[in-house]
C-alpha positions in Angstrom: 10.9 30.3 31.9 14.6 29.7 31.6 17.1 28.2 29.1 19.7 26.4 31.1 20.0 28.3 34.4 18.3 25.7 36.6 20.1 26.8 39.8 18.9 30.4 39.3 15.4 29.2 38.4 15.2 27.1 41.5 16.3 30.1 43.6 13.6 32.2 42.1 11.1 29.6 42.8 12.3 29.4 46.4 11.9 33.1 46.8 8.4 33.2 45.2 7.2 30.3 47.4 8.7 31.9 50.5 6.2 34.7 49.8 3.3 32.2 49.8 2.9 32.2 46.0 3.1 29.5 43.4 5.9 29.3 40.8 6.0 27.3 37.7 9.4 26.6 36.1 9.5 25.9 32.4 12.9 25.2 30.8 13.3 25.9 27.1 14.3 28.4 24.4 12.2 31.5 24.3 13.5 32.2 20.7 11.6 29.1 19.5 7.9 29.7 18.6 6.8 26.2 19.5 8.3 26.5 23.0 6.6 29.9 23.5 3.2 28.3 22.6 3.8 25.3 24.9 5.0 27.5 27.8 1.9 29.8 27.6 -0.3 26.7 27.4 1.3 25.2 30.5 1.0 28.5 32.4 -2.7 28.8 31.5 -3.3 25.2 32.5 -1.5 25.8 35.9 -2.9 29.2 36.8 -6.1 29.4 34.7 -5.1 32.7 32.9 -2.3 35.1 32.3 -2.7 38.4 34.1 0.5 40.1 33.0 3.3 39.1 30.6 6.9 40.1 31.5 9.6 39.2 29.0 13.0 39.5 30.7 15.4 37.4 28.7 18.6 38.4 27.0 21.7 36.9 25.3 25.0 38.2 24.1 28.1 36.9 22.5 30.9 39.5 23.2 33.5 39.7 20.5 36.7 41.8 20.1 35.5 43.2 16.8 32.4 43.1 14.5 34.3 40.9 12.1 34.3 38.1 14.7 30.5 38.1 15.1 29.2 35.1 13.2 25.9 35.0 11.4 24.9 32.3 13.8 25.7 34.4 16.9 23.8 37.4 15.5 20.7 35.3 14.7 20.8 33.7 18.1 21.0 37.0 19.8 18.1 38.5 17.8 16.0 35.3 18.3 16.4 35.7 22.1 16.5 39.5 22.5 14.1 40.7 19.8 12.0 37.9 18.2 11.0 36.4 21.5 9.0 39.5 22.4 6.8 38.9 19.3 6.7 35.1 19.8 5.7 35.0 23.4 3.2 37.9 23.0 1.6 36.1 20.0 1.3 32.9 22.0 -0.2 34.8 25.0 -2.7 36.7 22.9 -3.8 33.4 21.3 -4.5 31.9 24.7 -6.3 35.1 25.9 -8.5 35.0 22.9 -9.3 31.4 23.5 -10.2 32.0 27.1 -12.3 35.0 26.2 -14.3 32.8 23.8 -15.2 30.3 26.6 
């Protein structure tokens, strides 16, 4: 999954496929619960299951002082860096439970 870094995502896919593996690229905002659910569903549809979940996404908005950090920047940073751990895990657990019930 990636937000806007299509060039980096394609390079990652190239390296994964070079090793003889499959790579699914999904563009979207990991800080959005709906996106997390869709991404997990696409992954399970493509690969049949999720064996391991690695969340490696981060965002920052450097400022010269704390007074210059806007509420919007702070919320955006927490959505990506903190909330997304919960959102993607919740979506993955839901899919795992659904697969276990089959």
